N, CA, C and O atoms as a GROMACS GRO file, in nm:
protein
  476
    1UNK      N    1  -1.980   0.364  -0.517
    1UNK     CA    2  -2.031   0.455  -0.618
    1UNK      C    3  -2.182   0.437  -0.624
    1UNK      O    4  -2.231   0.324  -0.630
    2UNK      N    5  -2.254   0.543  -0.622
    2UNK     CA    6  -2.400   0.539  -0.629
    2UNK      C    7  -2.443   0.614  -0.753
    2UNK      O    8  -2.409   0.731  -0.766
    3UNK      N    9  -2.514   0.556  -0.843
    3UNK     CA   10  -2.600   0.436  -0.833
    3UNK      C   11  -2.536   0.305  -0.881
    3UNK      O   12  -2.611   0.214  -0.916
    4UNK      N   13  -2.409   0.292  -0.884
    4UNK     CA   14  -2.341   0.166  -0.918
    4UNK      C   15  -2.357   0.122  -1.063
    4UNK      O   16  -2.382   0.004  -1.089
    5UNK      N   17  -2.345   0.213  -1.154
    5UNK     CA   18  -2.349   0.178  -1.296
    5UNK      C   19  -2.218   0.219  -1.363
    5UNK      O   20  -2.164   0.326  -1.334
    6UNK      N   21  -2.169   0.135  -1.450
    6UNK     CA   22  -2.042   0.166  -1.517
    6UNK      C   23  -2.050   0.288  -1.607
    6UNK      O   24  -1.951   0.360  -1.621
    7UNK      N   25  -2.164   0.312  -1.666
    7UNK     CA   26  -2.176   0.424  -1.759
    7UNK      C   27  -2.269   0.533  -1.705
    7UNK      O   28  -2.334   0.604  -1.781
    8UNK      N   29  -2.274   0.545  -1.572
    8UNK     CA   30  -2.359   0.644  -1.506
    8UNK      C   31  -2.271   0.738  -1.424
    8UNK      O   32  -2.182   0.693  -1.352
    9UNK      N   33  -2.297   0.867  -1.436
    9UNK     CA   34  -2.223   0.962  -1.353
    9UNK      C   35  -2.276   0.946  -1.212
    9UNK      O   36  -2.396   0.965  -1.188
   10UNK      N   37  -2.189   0.912  -1.117
   10UNK     CA   38  -2.236   0.882  -0.981
   10UNK      C   39  -2.276   1.006  -0.903
   10UNK      O   40  -2.223   1.115  -0.924
   11UNK      N   41  -2.370   0.987  -0.812
   11UNK     CA   42  -2.408   1.093  -0.720
   11UNK      C   43  -2.318   1.093  -0.598
   11UNK      O   44  -2.306   1.194  -0.529
   12UNK      N   45  -2.255   0.979  -0.572
   12UNK     CA   46  -2.165   0.966  -0.458
   12UNK      C   47  -2.060   0.862  -0.490
   12UNK      O   48  -2.089   0.759  -0.551
   13UNK      N   49  -1.938   0.889  -0.448
   13UNK     CA   50  -1.828   0.794  -0.465
   13UNK      C   51  -1.761   0.775  -0.329
   13UNK      O   52  -1.728   0.872  -0.260
   14UNK      N   53  -1.741   0.650  -0.292
   14UNK     CA   54  -1.671   0.616  -0.168
   14UNK      C   55  -1.550   0.533  -0.207
   14UNK      O   56  -1.563   0.435  -0.281
   15UNK      N   57  -1.433   0.570  -0.159
   15UNK     CA   58  -1.313   0.494  -0.192
   15UNK      C   59  -1.216   0.496  -0.074
   15UNK      O   60  -1.232   0.573   0.020
   16UNK      N   61  -1.117   0.411  -0.083
   16UNK     CA   62  -1.014   0.402   0.019
   16UNK      C   63  -0.882   0.446  -0.041
   16UNK      O   64  -0.847   0.405  -0.152
   17UNK      N   65  -0.809   0.529   0.030
   17UNK     CA   66  -0.676   0.571  -0.012
   17UNK      C   67  -0.575   0.509   0.083
   17UNK      O   68  -0.580   0.534   0.204
   18UNK      N   69  -0.484   0.430   0.030
   18UNK     CA   70  -0.379   0.370   0.112
   18UNK      C   71  -0.255   0.458   0.106
   18UNK      O   72  -0.191   0.468   0.001
   19UNK      N   73  -0.220   0.521   0.216
   19UNK     CA   74  -0.103   0.608   0.223
   19UNK      C   75   0.012   0.527   0.279
   19UNK      O   76   0.004   0.479   0.392
   20UNK      N   77   0.118   0.511   0.202
   20UNK     CA   78   0.227   0.422   0.242
   20UNK      C   79   0.363   0.486   0.220
   20UNK      O   80   0.387   0.552   0.119
   21UNK      N   81   0.451   0.465   0.318
   21UNK     CA   82   0.590   0.509   0.308
   21UNK      C   83   0.669   0.433   0.414
   21UNK      O   84   0.617   0.406   0.522
   22UNK      N   85   0.794   0.398   0.384
   22UNK     CA   86   0.876   0.337   0.488
   22UNK      C   87   0.928   0.439   0.589
   22UNK      O   88   0.980   0.402   0.694
   23UNK      N   89   0.914   0.568   0.558
   23UNK     CA   90   0.962   0.676   0.644
   23UNK      C   91   0.845   0.730   0.726
   23UNK      O   92   0.750   0.785   0.670
   24UNK      N   93   0.851   0.713   0.858
   24UNK     CA   94   0.739   0.750   0.945
   24UNK      C   95   0.707   0.900   0.937
   24UNK      O   96   0.590   0.937   0.947
   25UNK      N   97   0.807   0.986   0.920
   25UNK     CA   98   0.781   1.130   0.909
   25UNK      C   99   0.704   1.162   0.782
   25UNK      O  100   0.611   1.243   0.784
   26UNK      N  101   0.742   1.100   0.672
   26UNK     CA  102   0.669   1.120   0.546
   26UNK      C  103   0.527   1.068   0.561
   26UNK      O  104   0.432   1.132   0.514
   27UNK      N  105   0.511   0.954   0.624
   27UNK     CA  106   0.379   0.897   0.645
   27UNK      C  107   0.290   0.991   0.727
   27UNK      O  108   0.174   1.012   0.694
   28UNK      N  109   0.345   1.047   0.834
   28UNK     CA  110   0.269   1.144   0.916
   28UNK      C  111   0.231   1.266   0.834
   28UNK      O  112   0.120   1.318   0.846
   29UNK      N  113   0.323   1.313   0.751
   29UNK     CA  114   0.296   1.429   0.666
   29UNK      C  115   0.184   1.398   0.565
   29UNK      O  116   0.094   1.480   0.544
   30UNK      N  117   0.191   1.281   0.505
   30UNK     CA  118   0.087   1.242   0.409
   30UNK      C  119  -0.049   1.234   0.478
   30UNK      O  120  -0.150   1.281   0.425
   31UNK      N  121  -0.051   1.175   0.597
   31UNK     CA  122  -0.176   1.160   0.672
   31UNK      C  123  -0.234   1.297   0.708
   31UNK      O  124  -0.356   1.316   0.704
   32UNK      N  125  -0.148   1.392   0.741
   32UNK     CA  126  -0.193   1.527   0.777
   32UNK      C  127  -0.239   1.605   0.654
   32UNK      O  128  -0.335   1.682   0.662
   33UNK      N  129  -0.171   1.586   0.541
   33UNK     CA  130  -0.200   1.667   0.422
   33UNK      C  131  -0.311   1.612   0.333
   33UNK      O  132  -0.377   1.689   0.263
   34UNK      N  133  -0.333   1.482   0.334
   34UNK     CA  134  -0.430   1.422   0.242
   34UNK      C  135  -0.569   1.484   0.253
   34UNK      O  136  -0.624   1.524   0.150
   35UNK      N  137  -0.629   1.493   0.371
   35UNK     CA  138  -0.765   1.549   0.377
   35UNK      C  139  -0.773   1.692   0.324
   35UNK      O  140  -0.869   1.727   0.255
   36UNK      N  141  -0.674   1.774   0.355
   36UNK     CA  142  -0.674   1.913   0.309
   36UNK      C  143  -0.660   1.921   0.157
   36UNK      O  144  -0.735   1.993   0.091
   37UNK      N  145  -0.564   1.846   0.102
   37UNK     CA  146  -0.540   1.851  -0.042
   37UNK      C  147  -0.659   1.793  -0.120
   37UNK      O  148  -0.697   1.847  -0.224
   38UNK      N  149  -0.717   1.686  -0.070
   38UNK     CA  150  -0.832   1.626  -0.136
   38UNK      C  151  -0.951   1.723  -0.132
   38UNK      O  152  -1.023   1.737  -0.230
   39UNK      N  153  -0.971   1.787  -0.018
   39UNK     CA  154  -1.081   1.884  -0.006
   39UNK      C  155  -1.061   2.001  -0.102
   39UNK      O  156  -1.156   2.049  -0.163
   40UNK      N  157  -0.936   2.048  -0.116
   40UNK     CA  158  -0.906   2.157  -0.210
   40UNK      C  159  -0.937   2.114  -0.353
   40UNK      O  160  -0.995   2.191  -0.430
   41UNK      N  161  -0.897   1.994  -0.391
   41UNK     CA  162  -0.923   1.945  -0.526
   41UNK      C  163  -1.073   1.933  -0.551
   41UNK      O  164  -1.121   1.969  -0.659
   42UNK      N  165  -1.146   1.884  -0.453
   42UNK     CA  166  -1.291   1.871  -0.469
   42UNK      C  167  -1.359   2.007  -0.476
   42UNK      O  168  -1.454   2.025  -0.553
   43UNK      N  169  -1.310   2.101  -0.398
   43UNK     CA  170  -1.368   2.236  -0.400
   43UNK      C  171  -1.355   2.298  -0.539
   43UNK      O  172  -1.448   2.364  -0.585
   44UNK      N  173  -1.241   2.277  -0.605
   44UNK     CA  174  -1.221   2.329  -0.741
   44UNK      C  175  -1.323   2.270  -0.838
   44UNK      O  176  -1.356   2.334  -0.938
   45UNK      N  177  -1.372   2.151  -0.810
   45UNK     CA  178  -1.469   2.084  -0.897
   45UNK      C  179  -1.612   2.098  -0.846
   45UNK      O  180  -1.703   2.035  -0.898
   46UNK      N  181  -1.630   2.180  -0.742
   46UNK     CA  182  -1.760   2.203  -0.680
   46UNK      C  183  -1.820   2.072  -0.628
   46UNK      O  184  -1.938   2.043  -0.647
   47UNK      N  185  -1.734   1.992  -0.562
   47UNK     CA  186  -1.776   1.865  -0.503
   47UNK      C  187  -1.759   1.871  -0.352
   47UNK      O  188  -1.670   1.939  -0.301
   48UNK      N  189  -1.844   1.800  -0.281
   48UNK     CA  190  -1.829   1.786  -0.137
   48UNK      C  191  -1.725   1.678  -0.109
   48UNK      O  192  -1.705   1.587  -0.189
   49UNK      N  193  -1.659   1.691   0.005
   49UNK     CA  194  -1.559   1.592   0.043
   49UNK      C  195  -1.563   1.571   0.193
   49UNK      O  196  -1.574   1.666   0.270
   50UNK      N  197  -1.554   1.445   0.232
   50UNK     CA  198  -1.534   1.412   0.374
   50UNK      C  199  -1.445   1.289   0.379
   50UNK      O  200  -1.437   1.211   0.284
   51UNK      N  201  -1.378   1.273   0.493
   51UNK     CA  202  -1.291   1.157   0.507
   51UNK      C  203  -1.286   1.114   0.652
   51UNK      O  204  -1.320   1.190   0.743
   52UNK      N  205  -1.244   0.990   0.672
   52UNK     CA  206  -1.220   0.940   0.806
   52UNK      C  207  -1.106   0.840   0.801
   52UNK      O  208  -1.092   0.765   0.705
   53UNK      N  209  -1.026   0.841   0.904
   53UNK     CA  210  -0.914   0.747   0.916
   53UNK      C  211  -0.971   0.615   0.969
   53UNK      O  212  -1.034   0.612   1.075
   54UNK      N  213  -0.948   0.508   0.895
   54UNK     CA  214  -1.002   0.379   0.937
   54UNK      C  215  -0.894   0.284   0.988
   54UNK      O  216  -0.926   0.176   1.038
   55UNK      N  217  -0.770   0.322   0.976
   55UNK     CA  218  -0.663   0.237   1.028
   55UNK      C  219  -0.528   0.300   1.000
   55UNK      O  220  -0.510   0.373   0.903
   56UNK      N  221  -0.433   0.269   1.087
   56UNK     CA  222  -0.297   0.321   1.068
   56UNK      C  223  -0.201   0.238   1.152
   56UNK      O  224  -0.234   0.194   1.262
   57UNK      N  225  -0.084   0.218   1.098
   57UNK     CA  226   0.022   0.154   1.175
   57UNK      C  227   0.156   0.202   1.123
   57UNK      O  228   0.168   0.247   1.009
   58UNK      N  229   0.256   0.193   1.209
   58UNK     CA  230   0.389   0.236   1.169
   58UNK      C  231   0.450   0.134   1.074
   58UNK      O  232   0.425   0.014   1.088
   59UNK      N  233   0.529   0.178   0.978
   59UNK     CA  234   0.590   0.084   0.884
   59UNK      C  235   0.683  -0.011   0.957
   59UNK      O  236   0.759   0.030   1.045
   60UNK      N  237   0.678  -0.139   0.922
   60UNK     CA  238   0.764  -0.236   0.990
   60UNK      C  239   0.909  -0.224   0.945
   60UNK      O  240   0.937  -0.181   0.833
   61UNK      N  241   0.997  -0.261   1.031
   61UNK     CA  242   1.139  -0.275   0.995
   61UNK      C  243   1.172  -0.422   1.012
   61UNK      O  244   1.171  -0.475   1.123
   62UNK      N  245   1.200  -0.488   0.902
   62UNK     CA  246   1.225  -0.631   0.906
   62UNK      C  247   1.368  -0.660   0.951
   62UNK      O  248   1.457  -0.575   0.940
   63UNK      N  249   1.387  -0.779   1.001
   63UNK     CA  250   1.514  -0.824   1.056
   63UNK      C  251   1.624  -0.819   0.950
   63UNK      O  252   1.609  -0.874   0.841
   64UNK      N  253   1.735  -0.754   0.983
   64UNK     CA  254   1.846  -0.739   0.889
   64UNK      C  255   1.901  -0.874   0.842
   64UNK      O  256   1.934  -0.890   0.725
   65UNK      N  257   1.912  -0.970   0.933
   65UNK     CA  258   1.966  -1.102   0.896
   65UNK      C  259   1.871  -1.174   0.799
   65UNK      O  260   1.916  -1.237   0.703
   66UNK      N  261   1.741  -1.164   0.823
   66UNK     CA  262   1.644  -1.228   0.733
   66UNK      C  263   1.645  -1.161   0.596
   66UNK      O  264   1.642  -1.228   0.493
   67UNK      N  265   1.649  -1.029   0.596
   67UNK     CA  266   1.654  -0.956   0.469
   67UNK      C  267   1.783  -0.992   0.396
   67UNK      O  268   1.782  -1.011   0.274
   68UNK      N  269   1.893  -1.002   0.468
   68UNK     CA  270   2.020  -1.041   0.407
   68UNK      C  271   2.013  -1.180   0.345
   68UNK      O  272   2.068  -1.203   0.238
   69UNK      N  273   1.945  -1.272   0.413
   69UNK     CA  274   1.929  -1.407   0.359
   69UNK      C  275   1.850  -1.405   0.229
   69UNK      O  276   1.881  -1.479   0.137
   70UNK      N  277   1.748  -1.322   0.222
   70UNK     CA  278   1.669  -1.309   0.099
   70UNK      C  279   1.755  -1.253  -0.014
   70UNK      O  280   1.743  -1.295  -0.129
   71UNK      N  281   1.842  -1.159   0.020
   71UNK     CA  282   1.928  -1.098  -0.081
   71UNK      C  283   2.026  -1.198  -0.144
   71UNK      O  284   2.077  -1.174  -0.253
   72UNK      N  285   2.052  -1.310  -0.077
   72UNK     CA  286   2.144  -1.409  -0.134
   72UNK      C  287   2.086  -1.476  -0.257
   72UNK      O  288   2.155  -1.554  -0.323
   73UNK      N  289   1.960  -1.449  -0.290
   73UNK     CA  290   1.901  -1.504  -0.412
   73UNK      C  291   1.986  -1.470  -0.533
   73UNK      O  292   1.993  -1.547  -0.630
   74UNK      N  293   2.051  -1.356  -0.527
   74UNK     CA  294   2.136  -1.312  -0.638
   74UNK      C  295   2.250  -1.413  -0.662
   74UNK      O  296   2.288  -1.438  -0.777
   75UNK      N  297   2.304  -1.470  -0.555
   75UNK     CA  298   2.413  -1.566  -0.570
   75UNK      C  299   2.366  -1.696  -0.632
   75UNK      O  300   2.447  -1.776  -0.679
   76UNK      N  301   2.235  -1.717  -0.633
   76UNK     CA  302   2.177  -1.837  -0.695
   76UNK      C  303   2.131  -1.810  -0.838
   76UNK      O  304   2.071  -1.896  -0.902
   77UNK      N  305   2.160  -1.689  -0.887
   77UNK     CA  306   2.125  -1.655  -1.024
   77UNK      C  307   1.989  -1.591  -1.041
   77UNK      O  308   1.943  -1.573  -1.154
   78UNK      N  309   1.923  -1.557  -0.930
   78UNK     CA  310   1.791  -1.493  -0.939
   78UNK      C  311   1.806  -1.342  -0.933
   78UNK      O  312   1.892  -1.289  -0.862
   79UNK      N  313   1.722  -1.273  -1.009
   79UNK     CA  314   1.718  -1.128  -1.000
   79UNK      C  315   1.636  -1.090  -0.877
   79UNK      O  316   1.545  -1.162  -0.838
   80UNK      N  317   1.670  -0.978  -0.817
   80UNK     CA  318   1.593  -0.929  -0.704
   80UNK      C  319   1.606  -0.778  -0.697
   80UNK      O  320   1.698  -0.719  -0.754
   81UNK      N  321   1.515  -0.720  -0.629
   81UNK     CA  322   1.525  -0.578  -0.597
   81UNK      C  323   1.448  -0.553  -0.468
   81UNK      O  324   1.351  -0.622  -0.437
   82UNK      N  325   1.492  -0.456  -0.397
   82UNK     CA  326   1.426  -0.422  -0.273
   82UNK      C  327   1.307  -0.333  -0.305
   82UNK      O  328   1.320  -0.236  -0.381
   83UNK      N  329   1.192  -0.365  -0.248
   83UNK     CA  330   1.072  -0.283  -0.269
   83UNK      C  331   1.009  -0.255  -0.134
   83UNK      O  332   1.038  -0.322  -0.034
   84UNK      N  333   0.923  -0.157  -0.131
   84UNK     CA  334   0.844  -0.126  -0.013
   84UNK      C  335   0.700  -0.157  -0.049
   84UNK      O  336   0.644  -0.095  -0.138
   85UNK      N  337   0.641  -0.251   0.021
   85UNK     CA  338   0.503  -0.287  -0.007
   85UNK      C  339   0.408  -0.197   0.070
   85UNK      O  340   0.318  -0.136   0.012
   86UNK      N  341   0.427  -0.189   0.199
   86UNK     CA  342   0.336  -0.111   0.282
   86UNK      C  343   0.209  -0.185   0.315
   86UNK      O  344   0.129  -0.140   0.398
   87UNK      N  345   0.189  -0.299   0.253
   87UNK     CA  346   0.069  -0.377   0.282
   87UNK      C  347   0.085  -0.449   0.415
   87UNK      O  348   0.197  -0.475   0.459
   88UNK      N  349  -0.024  -0.479   0.477
   88UNK     CA  350  -0.021  -0.547   0.607
   88UNK      C  351  -0.021  -0.697   0.587
   88UNK      O  352  -0.122  -0.764   0.610
   89UNK      N  353   0.092  -0.750   0.543
   89UNK     CA  354   0.106  -0.894   0.524
   89UNK      C  355   0.126  -0.961   0.660
   89UNK      O  356   0.158  -0.894   0.758
   90UNK      N  357   0.107  -1.092   0.665
   90UNK     CA  358   0.125  -1.166   0.790
   90UNK      C  359   0.261  -1.139   0.852
   90UNK      O  360   0.273  -1.130   0.974
   91UNK      N  361   0.364  -1.127   0.769
   91UNK     CA  362   0.499  -1.106   0.821
   91UNK      C  363   0.510  -0.976   0.899
   91UNK      O  364   0.597  -0.965   0.986
   92UNK      N  365   0.426  -0.879   0.872
   92UNK     CA  366   0.427  -0.754   0.946
   92UNK      C  367   0.398  -0.780   1.093
   92UNK      O  368   0.463  -0.723   1.181
   93UNK      N  369   0.301  -0.865   1.120
   93UNK     CA  370   0.266  -0.898   1.258
   93UNK      C  371   0.362  -1.001   1.317
   93UNK      O  372   0.403  -0.989   1.432
   94UNK      N  373   0.397  -1.101   1.238
   94UNK     CA  374   0.489  -1.204   1.286
   94UNK      C  375   0.622  -1.141   1.325
   94UNK      O  376   0.688  -1.185   1.419
   95UNK      N  377   0.662  -1.036   1.252
   95UNK     CA  378   0.788  -0.967   1.274
   95UNK      C  379   0.798  -0.909   1.416
   95UNK      O  380   0.908  -0.885   1.465
   96UNK      N  381   0.685  -0.886   1.480
   96UNK     CA  382   0.687  -0.833   1.617
   96UNK      C  383   0.719  -0.942   1.719
   96UNK      O  384   0.747  -0.913   1.835
   97UNK      N  385   0.715  -1.069   1.675
   97UNK     CA  386   0.738  -1.182   1.765
   97UNK      C  387   0.868  -1.256   1.732
   97UNK      O  388   0.945  -1.291   1.821
   98UNK      N  389   0.892  -1.279   1.603
   98UNK     CA  390   1.013  -1.349   1.558
   98UNK      C  391   1.073  -1.273   1.440
   98UNK      O  392   1.002  -1.204   1.367
   99UNK      N  393   1.205  -1.285   1.419
   99UNK     CA  394   1.268  -1.218   1.305
   99UNK      C  395   1.203  -1.263   1.174
   99UNK      O  396   1.182  -1.382   1.153
  100UNK      N  397   1.172  -1.168   1.087
  100UNK     CA  398   1.099  -1.198   0.963
  100UNK      C  399   1.145  -1.111   0.848
  100UNK      O  400   1.213  -1.010   0.867
  101UNK      N  401   1.107  -1.152   0.729
  101UNK     CA  402   1.123  -1.073   0.606
  101UNK      C  403   1.015  -1.123   0.510
  101UNK      O  404   0.950  -1.224   0.536
  102UNK      N  405   0.996  -1.054   0.402
  102UNK     CA  406   0.896  -1.092   0.302
  102UNK      C  407   0.966  -1.114   0.168
  102UNK      O  408   1.054  -1.037   0.129
  103UNK      N  409   0.927  -1.220   0.100
  103UNK     CA  410   0.971  -1.242  -0.037
  103UNK      C  411   0.847  -1.223  -0.125
  103UNK      O  412   0.747  -1.293  -0.109
  104UNK      N  413   0.854  -1.129  -0.216
  104UNK     CA  414   0.744  -1.105  -0.308
  104UNK      C  415   0.785  -1.151  -0.447
  104UNK      O  416   0.899  -1.128  -0.488
  105UNK      N  417   0.696  -1.214  -0.516
  105UNK     CA  418   0.723  -1.263  -0.651
  105UNK      C  419   0.637  -1.184  -0.750
  105UNK      O  420   0.519  -1.161  -0.724
  106UNK      N  421   0.695  -1.144  -0.861
  106UNK     CA  422   0.616  -1.069  -0.959
  106UNK      C  423   0.513  -1.159  -1.026
  106UNK      O  424   0.538  -1.277  -1.050
  107UNK      N  425   0.399  -1.102  -1.054
  107UNK     CA  426   0.292  -1.174  -1.122
  107UNK      C  427   0.306  -1.158  -1.274
  107UNK      O  428   0.360  -1.058  -1.322
  108UNK      N  429   0.260  -1.257  -1.347
  108UNK     CA  430   0.264  -1.253  -1.493
  108UNK      C  431   0.188  -1.130  -1.542
  108UNK      O  432   0.075  -1.106  -1.500
  109UNK      N  433   0.249  -1.055  -1.629
  109UNK     CA  434   0.192  -0.934  -1.689
  109UNK      C  435   0.154  -0.826  -1.587
  109UNK      O  436   0.079  -0.734  -1.619
  110UNK      N  437   0.204  -0.838  -1.464
  110UNK     CA  438   0.180  -0.736  -1.364
  110UNK      C  439   0.044  -0.739  -1.298
  110UNK      O  440   0.011  -0.650  -1.220
  111UNK      N  441  -0.038  -0.841  -1.327
  111UNK     CA  442  -0.171  -0.849  -1.266
  111UNK      C  443  -0.158  -0.905  -1.124
  111UNK      O  444  -0.119  -1.020  -1.105
  112UNK      N  445  -0.191  -0.823  -1.026
  112UNK     CA  446  -0.181  -0.864  -0.886
  112UNK      C  447  -0.312  -0.830  -0.815
  112UNK      O  448  -0.375  -0.730  -0.846
  113UNK      N  449  -0.351  -0.914  -0.720
  113UNK     CA  450  -0.476  -0.896  -0.646
  113UNK      C  451  -0.594  -0.882  -0.743
  113UNK      O  452  -0.677  -0.792  -0.730
  114UNK      N  453  -0.599  -0.973  -0.838
  114UNK     CA  454  -0.696  -0.969  -0.945
  114UNK      C  455  -0.722  -1.113  -0.989
  114UNK      O  456  -0.635  -1.198  -0.976
  115UNK      N  457  -0.842  -1.140  -1.040
  115UNK     CA  458  -0.875  -1.275  -1.086
  115UNK      C  459  -0.778  -1.325  -1.193
  115UNK      O  460  -0.759  -1.446  -1.209
  116UNK      N  461  -0.718  -1.233  -1.266
  116UNK     CA  462  -0.627  -1.270  -1.375
  116UNK      C  463  -0.486  -1.295  -1.324
  116UNK      O  464  -0.396  -1.326  -1.402
  117UNK      N  465  -0.465  -1.283  -1.192
  117UNK     CA  466  -0.330  -1.301  -1.137
  117UNK      C  467  -0.277  -1.441  -1.164
  117UNK      O  468  -0.348  -1.540  -1.149
  118UNK      N  469  -0.152  -1.446  -1.204
  118UNK     CA  470  -0.084  -1.574  -1.228
  118UNK      C  471   0.059  -1.558  -1.179
  118UNK      O  472   0.128  -1.463  -1.215
  119UNK      N  473   0.103  -1.652  -1.097
  119UNK     CA  474   0.237  -1.638  -1.039
  119UNK      C  475   0.308  -1.771  -1.042
  119UNK      O  476   0.423  -1.780  -0.998
   0.00000   0.00000   0.00000
């Protein structure tokens, strides 16, 4: 954001949009539609818009046996639910070499990727 003031109307804003889906067709559709839809929204507000793709990868499919092992948490009295992160965690890359899964733990009060995070 330029000029980088909290209470200043910016002359320019730069941001990153993370488009995520476990379904590759939906992901391709989002990637194709985002620039057009964003440009249309900006045009309605008389704003300029430009974008560039800075990275993309197909959603990982984790090993069924590993995911099944994680699901056994329920038998130990723990609550669980299946979620789609879409983030590029280490397991995403490791999964291409050895069977993998991810266990995510909720943060206190929902604060994640923040200085206030507590887990």
